[in-house]
C-alpha positions, -999 to +999 in steps of 0.1 A: +000+000+000+012+035-008-005+065+006+004+102+000-002+123+030+003+160+039+028+171+066+001+165+093-004+129+083-037+134+065-040+111+035-046+135+005-048+110-023-065+076-027-039+050-021-029+021-043-025-015-032-004-044-045+006-077-029+034-075-004+060-090-027+060-058-049+082-029-042+065+005-033+081+022-063+057+002-086+028+020-068+042+055-070+031+065-105-006+056-100-006+071-064+009+103-078-018+104-105-044+100-078-028+130-059-030+152-090-066+142-097-076+149-061-058+182-061-076+191-093-110+180-080-106+200-048-090+230-065-059+226-043-029+246-054+000+222-051+023+240-075+057+246-060+048+222-031+075+198-020+069+161-024+091+143+001+100+106-006+126+082+008+155+068-011+135+038-024+118+063-048+150+078-061+147+076-099+151+101-127+115+092-139+099+100-105+118+133-104+106+142-139+070+133-131+070+154-100+087+184-117+064+183-147+035+186-123+050+218-110+060+203-077+095+201-061+109+165-057+126+161-024+139+125-026+167+113-004+195+100-027+200+063-030+237+058-032+237+021-022+253+004-052+274+033-064+312+030-060+324+062-077+331+086-049+329+116-071+294+107-083+283+100-047+296+134-036+279+151-066+246+134-058+248+144-021+258+179-029+228+182-052+206+170-023+222+193+003+199+224-003+168+201+001+180+184+033+162+208+057+129+199+039+136+162+042+127+151+077 
């Protein structure tokens, strides 16, 4: 199950459900579509709002989807399998300005 909630814990989009052997990232795109539809239906202004996700959702596709919707992706970098220290430092440097938002 993947639910999108506001910073007070209120679920603001209908959530998607898959069996437990599927990773949450497979639920993200549909859940995000649900968020956009709900915001549109309720006339919520979500432009320039931050969408905070953990490192399991770190992908170029997710960042593009969020940005194209006019929102700011705040996704903790997933540096797990990377070995190139320069790339790791570049990724972490890119995330540094967003760190205060990511809690």
